[in-house]
Each structure stands twice: as structure tokens, then as C-alpha cells.
C-alpha positions in Angstrom: -46.0 -50.1 11.5 -45.5 -46.4 11.4 -46.7 -44.9 8.0 -43.8 -43.5 5.9 -44.2 -40.1 4.2 -42.4 -39.2 1.2 -40.8 -35.6 0.7 -42.1 -34.4 -2.5 -43.2 -31.1 -4.0 -41.3 -27.8 -4.3 -41.9 -27.0 -0.7 -39.6 -29.8 0.4 -37.1 -28.8 -2.2 -36.9 -25.1 -1.1 -36.8 -26.2 2.7 -33.7 -28.5 1.9 -32.1 -25.6 0.0 -33.0 -23.1 2.7 -31.6 -25.2 5.6 -28.2 -26.1 3.8 -25.8 -24.4 6.1 -24.0 -22.4 3.6 -27.3 -21.0 2.2 -28.7 -20.3 5.9 -25.4 -18.5 7.2 -25.2 -16.4 4.1 -28.8 -15.1 4.4 -28.6 -14.7 8.1 -25.2 -12.9 7.8 -26.6 -10.5 5.4 -29.7 -9.4 7.5 -27.7 -9.2 10.8 -25.2 -7.3 9.1 -27.4 -4.6 8.0 -29.0 -4.5 11.5 -25.6 -4.4 13.0 -24.6 -1.4 10.6 -27.9 0.3 11.7 -27.4 -0.2 15.4 -23.9 1.4 15.0 -25.3 4.3 13.4 -27.9 4.7 16.2 -24.9 4.5 18.8 -23.1 7.2 17.1 -26.0 9.5 17.3 -26.7 8.6 20.9 -23.1 9.3 21.7 -23.1 12.7 20.1 -26.2 13.4 22.0 -24.4 12.3 25.0 -21.6 14.9 24.3 -24.1 17.7 23.6 -26.4 17.0 26.7 -24.4 15.1 29.2 -24.1 16.6 32.5 -20.2 16.8 33.1 -17.9 18.9 35.2 -18.0 22.5 33.9 -15.3 23.9 31.9 -12.6 26.1 33.6 -12.4 29.8 32.4 -9.3 29.2 30.5 -10.9 26.4 28.7 -14.2 28.6 28.1 -11.9 31.3 26.5 -10.1 28.9 24.4 -12.9 26.8 23.1 -15.5 29.6 22.8 -18.0 27.3 24.8 -19.0 27.0 28.5 -20.3 23.4 27.7 -17.7 20.6 28.2 -16.7 18.6 24.9 -18.1 21.4 22.9 -16.0 23.9 21.1 -15.4 26.1 18.3 -14.3 23.1 16.0 -16.6 20.5 17.7 -13.7 17.9 16.6 -14.7 15.1 19.3 -18.6 15.2 18.0 -17.4 15.0 14.4 -15.1 12.2 15.1 -17.4 9.7 16.7 -17.8 7.0 14.2 -19.0 3.4 13.7 -17.3 0.5 11.9 -19.0 -3.0 11.5 -16.5 -5.7 12.5 -18.7 -8.7 11.6 -22.3 -9.7 11.4 -23.0 -8.9 15.1 -20.3 -6.7 16.3 -19.7 -2.9 15.7 -17.0 -0.6 17.0 -18.5 2.9 18.0 -16.2 5.6 19.4 -13.3 7.6 18.1 -10.5 5.7 16.2 -6.8 6.0 17.4 -4.9 8.4 15.3 -1.8 8.5 17.3 0.4 5.4 18.0 1.3 6.8 21.6 -1.6 8.4 23.0 -5.4 8.5 22.5 -6.9 11.9 23.4 -10.5 10.5 23.4 -9.7 8.2 26.1 -8.0 11.0 28.2 -11.2 13.1 27.9 -13.5 10.0 28.6 -11.4 8.5 31.7 -9.9 11.9 32.7 -6.2 12.5 33.2 -3.6 14.5 34.9 -1.0 16.1 32.8 2.2 16.9 34.7 3.3 20.4 34.1 6.7 20.6 32.5 9.3 23.5 32.4 8.4 24.2 28.6 4.3 24.5 29.6 5.6 26.9 32.4 7.5 28.8 29.8 4.7 28.9 27.4 2.3 30.4 30.0 5.0 32.9 31.1 5.5 34.0 27.6 1.8 34.6 27.0 1.4 36.4 30.3 4.3 38.8 29.4 2.4 39.6 26.3 -0.8 40.0 28.1 1.0 42.6 30.4 2.5 44.5 27.4 6.2 43.6 28.2 6.6 41.6 25.1 5.4 42.4 21.4 2.8 39.9 20.0 4.9 39.8 16.9 7.5 37.9 19.1 5.1 34.9 19.5 5.7 31.7 17.5 4.3 28.3 17.2 1.9 27.1 19.7 2.0 30.2 21.7 1.1 32.2 18.6 -1.8 29.8 18.1 -3.0 30.2 21.7 -2.8 33.9 21.6 -4.8 34.0 18.6 -7.4 31.9 20.2 -7.3 34.1 23.4 -5.7 37.6 22.9 -5.0 38.5 26.4 -5.9 37.6 30.0 -3.1 35.1 30.5 -1.4 34.3 33.8 1.6 32.5 34.7 1.1 29.0 36.2 1.7 29.0 40.0 4.6 27.3 41.5 2.2 25.1 43.4 0.7 23.9 40.0 2.2 20.7 39.1 -0.4 19.1 37.2 -3.4 20.1 34.9 -6.3 17.7 35.5 -8.7 16.9 33.0 -12.1 15.5 34.6 -13.6 12.4 33.5 -16.3 12.9 31.0 -17.5 9.3 30.1 -19.6 10.2 27.0 -19.4 6.6 25.6 -20.3 5.0 28.8 -23.1 7.4 29.3 -24.5 6.7 26.0 -24.3 2.9 26.1 -26.0 3.0 29.4 -29.0 4.2 27.8 -31.8 1.7 28.1 -33.8 3.2 24.8 -30.6 2.3 22.8 -30.3 -1.2 24.1 -34.0 -2.0 23.4 -33.7 -0.6 19.6 -30.8 -2.6 18.9 -32.3 -5.7 20.3 -35.4 -4.8 18.2 -33.3 -4.6 14.9 -31.5 -7.6 15.5 -34.7 -9.5 16.1 -36.3 -8.1 13.1 -33.2 -9.1 10.9 -33.6 -12.7 12.1 -37.2 -12.7 11.1 -36.4 -11.0 7.9 -33.8 -13.7 7.4 -36.3 -16.6 8.0 -38.8 -15.0 5.8 -36.5 -15.0 2.9 -35.5 -18.6 3.7 -39.1 -19.7 3.5 -39.4 -17.9 0.3 -41.8 -15.6 1.2 
């Protein structure tokens, strides 16, 4: 007849408590949540690094003049760089990217995937007015709204859009995809989650 063993002592009591689903899930979720938040921060840093160092299609002369930089995605205000953020969704999921700020369009997606913007009559008129001021045919004081803003960023050198120009093309600059393709980021994220599980098990064991 097999020998019977009786569960006695503080060790068994501690193990029984630790293995209760509610206790186990709470401890694991706590540690995994911390690791997930850390991985989000690491990913934000990697995406920002991708923006600064990525090899993307070069800026056009007009874009360089307006942004004050020859580097794609980098400009006077660095708005895209500053907009990269992370948000923990649950214990093992984190959002990393640019939060959508408009119900109709998402500028970050347009930059990431690339887009062709159809030239409207209003856009042609805007470039034409700026060209007229550049040529001295209109006083700067007549500029208002967006035309005034653009002139202040680049005072002079404007040209009218050609009749053959039917779209303004923004080339794809996949800063998120490039960052998430980095093997170092994947290894570090995996290591952080693995360490979190070890820490959770250590806490449950009472060590």
C-alpha cells in the first residue's frame, strides 16, 4: 500500500495560498504589467531613434525650407518625435505610436505609409499668391491666414504650381515598422517579460 504523506508546516500553507488562482493572477499581472510598461518605453526610444537616424527618401527643397532641416521627419518643432508615446493596454499589451488627434485623418499614418494629396484650386491659389509676393507684385501685408504663416517660415522663393502638378506626393517613411523590426528591441522585450515571470514566481514562493 502506498505511503501517505500529510501536508503540514508553513511551507505547504504558503504554497496553497500562492497557487490560488486569484493570488497567482494578481502577482503575475503586477510584474508583467511593469515589464510591459518598460517595454513600451523602450519601444518609444527605438521609434524616436528611427526618426532621427532612419534612411528615408530625402526632403524636397520646399520641405527643407519650411522645416529648417534636410533630414526627413525632423524639423524646427520636432512634433512627430515628441508625439511618439506608449500606453499600456493590459498586462501584456502596450500601444506605441502616435495617438490619433483627429476624427477624419491621421497625419502620422500618412507619413508612415505615404500618401498622394490631390492639388485643389485653393492650393493652387495659395502657391500663386505666395509667388506673387515673392516677385514683388503683391505686398507682404496682404497675406493672411495660412499664406501668412507659410511666408513667415519661408519669406521668398515661392513658385506657382505647374498645371501638370495634380498631386503632392509624400513618400512612405515607415519609422514604426523600422523600429519594430529591430532584433535588439525584440530580445530586450522578451527578456523583460521573462524576468517579470521569474520575479512573480519568486514572490509567490515567499523569497
